[in-house]
Every structure is written in structure tokens, then in C-alpha cells.
N, C-alpha and C positions, 0 to 999 in steps of 0.2 A: 504494500500500500504506500502511495506517495502522498504529499501534501495536497494534491489535486484530486485524489480519489478517496472513497470511503469503503470500508469492508462491511459486507452484510453477513452476519453470523447466524447459523442455525442454532437456536438456544437449546434444542434437544440433544445436540451432539457437540456443540462448541466449534464446529467446523465452518470454514469459510464457504459461502455460497457463491458470492460474486463481488467484484469491486466495480463501483460505478463512479463516474466523474462528479465532482463537486462543482456546482454552478459558481463561476467566477463573477466578480462585480460587473465586468463588462457584459457577461451573459445575462445577468439580472437586469441591467439597464436595457439591453436589447429586447428582453422578454416584456418588460413594461412598455416599451415603445410599441411593440406589436399588439399588446393588450389594449392600448389606447386606440389603435387603428381598428382592432376587432370590435371594441365597444361601440364605436361610431356606426358600424354596420349592424351589430346585434340589437342595439336599442331601437332600431327602426323596424324590427320584425313585429308583425302583428301577434297578439297573444295566442291565437290559434296556431300560427306557424311555430312559435316557440314550443307550444305544447306538443306538437308533432315531433319536434327534434328531441324533446325530453323523453317522450314515450319510446322513440327509437333507441335512445341510450339505454333505457330500462330493458328493452327487449334484447339488446346486445349483451347486457350484463347477465341476463338469465341464460342466454345461449352459451356463455363462457363461464358458467358458475363453477363447474368442476375444476377448470384450469385456474381460476382466480382463487378458489378455496385452497388448492394445493400450494400455490405460491405463498399465500398468507400463512399457511401452516408451517411451511419450511422456514420462513423468515421471522415469524412471530411466536411460534410454539403453541398457539391456541389449538385445541383439538379440531381435526378436519370437520367434524359434524357441526361444530359451532361456527367455523368459518363459512361453511356452505350456507348455513342459515343467515350469516351476515350478508352474503351476496344477495340473497333474496330480499332482506330488509333494505339493502341499499337500492336495489331496483325499485322497490315499492315507494321509496322516498322520491325518486325521480318521477314516478307516475303521479304521486300525490301533488307535487308542485307543478307538474305540467298542467294539471286540471285547474287548480285554484288560481294560478296566475292569469289564465284567460277569463276568469270570472271576477277579477278584482283589479280595476284600473282607476278607481277613485269613487267619489260620491257627490251628491248634490245637496249642500246645506240650504236651508231656507234663506232666501234673499232678504235684505232689509227694506227694499222697495218693490212694489208689485211688478214693475216692468223689468226688473233686473234678473240676472242669472248668476248664481254662485257655483263654482266648481272646485272640488279638491282633486287634483290630478296626482297620481302616484308615479314617480319617475325613478329610474335607477340611480345609484350613488356614483358609479363610474367603474374604476378599477379596484377590485377587492383582493386583498392578500389573505388567503386561508392557510393557517398554520395548524396542523393536526398531529395528534399523538400516535403511538404505535399500537395501542391495545385493541382498537377497532379501526384499522387504517382506512377502510373503504366506507364504513357506515358513518363515522364521525366526519369524514370528508364530505359525504353526500348531504349531511345535515346542514352544511354550509354552502357547498357548491350548488346543490339543486335549487334552493330558494334564491341564491345570488343570481344564477343564470335565468331563472324564471322571471325575476324582476328586471332583467335586461342588462345586467352588469357583465363585465369580463372578469376572469378569475385567474390569479396566480396561486397555484396550490403547492405548498411545501409540506411533504410528508416528513415523519420522523426519520432521522438517519438510521434508526434501527430497522425500519420496515418500508423502504422505498419501492420495492419491486412490484408489489401488487398495485400500488398507486400508479406507477409508470405504465403498467399494462392497462389499467382502467382508462387512463388518459388516451392511450392508443385506440381503445374501443369507442371513444367519443369523437371520432373523426368527422361526424356529420355536422359538428359546430363550425361556424366560419373561422377562418384563420385568425389566430391570436386570442380567441375568446376564452379558451382554457389552455393553460400551459403549466407544466411542472417545473419547479426549481428544486435543487437537491443540495443537502448539506445539513450542518448542525446549527447551533445558535447564532453563529456569525452571519449565516445566510438569512435566517429569520430576522435578525436585527437590521440587515440591509434593506429588507422588504419594508419593515415597519417605518424606517426613517426616510424611505425614498419619496421625493416630492411627487412622483407620478402615481403613487398609491393613495386612493381616496378613503379606504376603510380597511380595518384589520379585524378578522374573526379568528380567535385563538382558543384552543383547548390545551391545557397543560397545567403545570404546577402553579400554586399561588404566588411563589416568588417570581417566576418568570412573567406571570400575568401582570403583576404590579409594575414590572419594568416596561412591558408593552403599554400599559395604561398611561404611564408617565410620559412616554414618547408621544403617544397619540394625543395626550392633553396638550403637550407643547406645540404639536402641529395642528391642533384643533380639528382632528379628523374623528370620525365615528369608530367605535370599537365595541366588539362583542366578546365577552370573556366567559369561558366555562373552566373553573379552577379547582375541580375535584371536591372531595368531601370526606366526612368521617361519619358515615350514615348509621343512625341507630336503628335497632330492630326490637320492638316490644312484643312479648308473647304473654297474652293474658291466660287466665286459668280456666277459660270456658271453651277451649278448642281441643281437637284431637292432637295430642302431643307428638305422636309419631309423624303426622303430616307436618306439623309445625317445625319439627326438627329437620325433616328433609328439606322443607322450603328454606329454612334458615341456613343450613349447610350449603345449599345451592347458591343462595344469595351471597354467601361469604366466599365461596370457592370457585365460582364461575370464572373461567379464564385465569385459574390459579389466584383468584382474589384481585386480579388486576383490571378492575372495572371502576370507572369514576363513581358509580353508585353502589359499589360493593358494600354490603353490610359489615361494619367493623366494630360495632358495640351492641351487645345483646342484653336486654333488660327483661328478666323473666320473673313472673310472680312466684313468690317463695313457695306457695302451695304445690307448684308443679316443677320447680327448678331442678330437683334431683332427677325426676323422670325425664325432663328435657335434656339434661346433660348425658344421661345414659343412652337415650335414644339417638342423640347426636353422635356420641362416641361409636355406637354400633353402626350407624349409617356411614360415617367417615371411614371406618375400617373396612367397609365393603366396597369402596370405590377403587377403580382401576387407575393407577398412575403409570405413565409410560409414554411410548412413542405416539405423538399426537396424530400421526398419519394412520394409526390403527383405529378402525371404526369402533372398537370396543373401549377405547381409552376415554376416561372421564376427565382426568386432570393431566395436563401437559406441564412443560417446564415454565419457569418464570422467564422474563425476557432477557435477563443478563445477570452477571455476578453481583454488581452493586445493588440491584433490586433485591436479590435474595439475601445479601448481607444486611440490608436495612431491616428485613423481616426478622432475621436472626437477632439483631440488636434489640428490637422491640420485645421479642419473646424472652430473650435472655435477661433483659432488665426486669421484666415482670416477675420472672422466676426468682431473681435475686432479691426482690422486694416482698416475696411471700406468696406469689400466685402459685397455683397448683397445676401441673401438667396432666391433662386427662388423656390426650392422644396427640400423636405427631411430635412436633418440636425438633425435627431433624431433617437433614438432607436425604434424598432418595437417589440411589443409583451411583455409578462411578463416573459418569460423564454428563454434560449438560447442566442445566440450572434448575433441577427439580427440588421441591421442598414439600414435605408431607403436610396435608391438612392438619391443622393444630387446634386443639380445644384447651382453653384455659379457664379455670375458676379462681375465685379469691382475688380477682383484680380490683383495683381501686382507682378512683378518678384521677389521682396524681400520676399514675403510670403512663409512660409515653404511648403504650399500646392503646390507651383509652383517650389520648388527646390528639396525637398527630396521625396523619394518614399513613397507614402501614402498607397498603397496596400488596397484600399477600394473603394466602389462604389460612386466615386465623379467625377463630371464633372465641372471643373473650366474653365470658358469661358473668353477669351481675344479678344477684337476687334482689328483688325489690318487694316492698310490702304493699304497694298500692299503685294505681295508674298515675296518680298525681306525682308520686316519687319518680316513676319511670319517665314521665314527660319532662319533669324538671331536669333530670340527668341528661335526657336526650337533647335538651336545648342548651346544655352547659358548655359546648365547645364552639369556637368561632367559625363554624361551617354551617351550611344549610342547603345541601344539594337535594338529598332524598331522605325518606324515612319509611320504615315498614312497620306494620302492625298486624298481629293475628288476634282476632276476637270475633265472636258471633253476636255480641251485644251491640245493638244499633246505637244506643246512647254513648257507648264507649267509642264507637266509630266517629260519631259527630264530635265528641270531645277531642279526639286525636286530630281530626281534620282541622278544627279551629285552633288548637293550641300548639301543635308541632310546627316549629320554624323550619320549613323546608320548601323547596320549589316543587317537589312532587311527594305526595303521601300515598303509598301503596297499602291497601288494606286487603289482606288475604290473597294477594297475588303479587309476589315480589318481583321487582325489576322489569315489569312489562311496559315497554314503550308504545306510544301511539303517535303516528305521524301527524295526526290532526290535533294533538294537544301540545301546549308549550312545554319545553324542557329547559331548565336552568336553575340557578341557585340563589339563595338568599345569603345575607351576611358575607362571610369571606369566600363563598363558593362561586362568586362571579357577578357579572353585570350583563343584563339582557337575557333574551330567550331564543332558543332554537326550536324548530318544528312548529306546527300549527300555523295559523295566520299571523301570529306574532313573529314567527320565524321569517316569513316573507317580508313583513314590515321592517325587520331589522336591516334589510338591504335596499330600502326605498326611501326616497325623499318625498315629502308632501308639499305640493305647490297649490296655493290658493289663487284661483282666477276669478276676478270680479268683473262682470260685464253689465254695462248699462247701454242699451241701444240708442238712447237719446243723448244728443250733444246739447246740453243746456246749462245755464247758470244755476248753481245750487244755493238755496236760501241761507245756508250756514257759512258761505264764503265771506271774505272781506267785502265791504267794510262792516265792522261790528256795530257802529253807531246807528241810530234811527234814521230812516230814509224819508219820513213824512212828518207833518205837524202833529199827528196823533202820538208820535213816539214809537210807532210800529215799523219794523223792518219790512221792506217790500222787495219783490223780485223785479 
């Protein structure tokens, strides 16, 4: 590997897959210039024409689902079956925005005078830089790219340096777009920084760490450009004592261990009513120990490797610190296999709020369990960290559902159905989990400007113009 290339590693084996060129500053400049030219053409497309292009993209994605899933599995380590699902979700996102974009070009407010016409016209922002992470490389790209394109923008897409290959292939499959409308740029943080600072970029959409998101926000604020940020979370999961504990344990483990716990909305803190806590821990232990860990290309594998060594080491630090401070290890807590970056699903009890595993984003397959005496206590602890991306609840009591809906501080509250996304509903965080929303109509609005157009067909003097003094002997103003 040279300074101008980056190595893509298979996290299941630690072996090199491919080296790809890093985009130079000159290449970034040229891509933005092409994007501005493509934007001028693309914004002139009628909504129906854009919809047809997005539907064609969706169809191409579905046709190449096996190929894309394989590439994602090799470079990212997520099990093949999960990656195949991801391609389908990605295609569905392009279909959704293809339809709503041609149904939403603005609206007509009531005018202030009977003969007037007021319009609010929705227009694209311009050139959008989309910077996406490695854990769902195509889906999280689609959540930005699809609405940005549907709104009429051009896009520069920078995938993570960990997983650029599937993104590169997806861009190749989107060749029906006009030249320059969607381009990939490749590299690490320095390439992302160049995009955010470039005067030819009109908006930045970013998913990643809170620390990097703050840097992006500062630069965007200095430039007075729009920014959309999804910055991860430390999602709580509340289990009440009125549910089937075996089902709750399976749902909880899945919410914690999907993609080896490397999901922005992974459940990372579990608050279980004391009456059922022991049963929940035992059911979770039994379920965790039944899961298959191994080659992510094997269709029977449940949990693949973590993305890299530093990610696994962070999980080990969080678990190790908790054990040193008195937590009890119920299951897992160690590496798996002799190569790759595998880590066994881990269950902890006896954790306390001061432990790092209960405060900071772990991003690994860890289930730390806290016994609580009431729903009020669970909600209070759930709201105790400076994140607010998602929250999960298991209960059959409708009053408890409403209480959780109202009081949990999170952008999404899932009740009895963990981590289920909906293209038609907004996704994003409160507090330190980000700014703005993706998906739904809110996701389309993120990439559009609102222009008010005020039309009066009559050219005549208005009574409220100068002069302000009376015009006749009665003291009344006249026209």
C-alpha cells in the first residue's frame, strides 16, 4: 500500500482484498466541478422523469443483490443473509423516494389579498456531500443519496475507507443518472474534510461518531451551509414483567448482537424489572450460547466478525473495566477463533451507571443487564446519558406503552418490535445523537430549499405605501 492507495481488509480473515486509489485534492475538485454541471441538468428533470430513473436504480440493485451482498460480506464481515437483506432495503428506499418526490413540489398558502396567488416552491440545495459509515454501507448511503437525488441535487458520496467496494459497485449500477450527478470519492478523514470545506459543496449529510460530527458541524457553521448529522447512540432497552421472557430475551439479544453489535441503534443498556430479571438473564444466556459464530459467507452463520482490531479492542476495554469494577460475566467476554476480529456475544450483570459500558457507545455484541424496581426507574436511567437515537420497550400494557412513548428521549421508540425501520417514517436522534432527520418526508425536506413566491396580477399603488401622512382634509389617507 502506498500513500495514494488504501487497503481493504476482510475482517473475517485479516487478509487483504484489494487496494484502491485515494481521491486526491485535484480529483475532488474535478468531481465537484462535474457535480455542478450535472446539477444544472438534473434539477431540470420533471418529477416523473426523476422517479423513473430512481425506480430503474432500484431494479438494478435487486438484479445484482447476490453480487452486492457478497462484496459487502467480504469487506465488512456482516453475515451474507443480513447483507442480502440490506440490498433489498436499499432498493426499497430508492423506490420510496422516486414516488414521493413527484408528489411533492410545494404548496399553496392562503393569499393575503383575494386576487393574489401565494406559492411555496421546493427547490434542490445544489451539490451535496454524503459521508457514510461502514456498518451498513449501501443502506445508510441510500438514506441520503435517494432523497438528495429525488429533490434534484447532485451527490458526492464518500464511503468509509473500511468498506468502499460495494459502494463503488453500486455507483457503477446507477449509470442511468446524467453525468456528474452521482460520483464516488474515496479515502479517510482527510478526504471527508476536503469535501466539507470545499466552496463548491452546498450541504453535508454525515453519519458517524459524535466527535467527528461536531467537527463537521463547526465547519458547516463557519461556511453557513446546511448539515444533517446522525451521530450514533447508547440505546436503552426496557423489559417489563408482563411479557413472554423467552421472546423478550431473543429480541433483546438480536437487538444487541445484530451485525456483531455494530448498528447505530444497537441496544446497549438493558433495564429489566426485578421480578423477571433472573429469568431474562438465563434465557438470554441460553439463546446467546446457541448462536453460530463464524464465516459470514456461510448461510448458517448468525454472528460474523467485528470490522477491525481497534473496534474489538474498544469492546474488550469496556467489558474489562466493568468486570474490574464488580460486574459479573454471564456469557462470552472473549475472542473467538484464531484469525479475524471475532468476539463472542457477552452478557453482563451487576453493572452500574458509572461504568463506561453503560455510558459510552460500545458498538459491540454486549448485553449489560440492570435490575430495576419500576418503569419510572427504568425510564429515568434510560434518559440518563447524552444520547437519544433509539429506545426499545417490551410490554403488553397499553398504558405503559403510552408512558414510554411520551417520556423516553429518543428519535425512535420501538415497542415490541426492535430495530424495525420504515422508509416512510423519520429517523434521527435527539440530544447528542445528531441534528435533522432521514427517511420519510422529513428526509426529503432535508435536501430542499423552500422558496416563497408572491404574485399579484394587478400593477397598482398600495394604500400602505408612502407617504404616511393624511392625503385629504378629513385626515384620511386616500389612494
